[in-house]
N, C-alpha and C positions, 0 to 999 in steps of 0.2 A: 268715648274720655281721649281725653287729650294726652299728647306723652310726650315727653322733649328725650331724649339720647345722647345717653354717655358711654363712651369706651369703657369698655368692663377693664378694673385694677386686672397690671398687668403680671401678678401675685397668682391670681383669683385663675383655680383650674380650668377655662372657658376661658380664658384671654384670648379676644377679637371677638370677640360675642354681646354685640349692644346691650346694654341694661337699661332698664325703660326708668325712666323716672313720672312718678304719677302724681294728679292733683293732689291724693291723701300725704303724700312726702312734702309736696311745697308746701301745701298745708300745715303739716307738721314744723316745717321752718319760722314759718312768719306764726305761727302761735311759741316758742320758741323767740323766737326774735321782738315779739311785739314782748315778752313778759320779762325778756334782759333789762331793758325800755320800765322800766319798771308797770306795766300796764295788762292788766287782764287777758283772758285768750279771749275773749269776747271783742275788746278792743285791737288786733290784730287790726291791721288799717292794709290802703291797694298799697302801701312804698313797700310796710314789708312784705309782701304778696308778691310787688315785683321782686324787690332786694332774695330775694328767696327764689324765686327765679332764674333771677340771674348765679347766683348762685352754683344751681344745677345743672346748668349753661356752659358755664366758665369750668376752662380744662381745673385737673387738680392740679398747681403750682409744681407736688412733691412727685408727680405722674409723669412728669415732661424731662 
């Protein structure tokens, strides 16, 4: 399974340990993006998937 890695939240007890982002997490976010755009979960597009992956791979602004 392909995974992306993010840095754990500094407030987390396991700070410094990587947190794995799974395909399921990305899929869930892609579905949310589609539904926010007025489409059904079955209509999640490749661009929704790509945006979801990008969101998980970018550092959180609040954590910087």
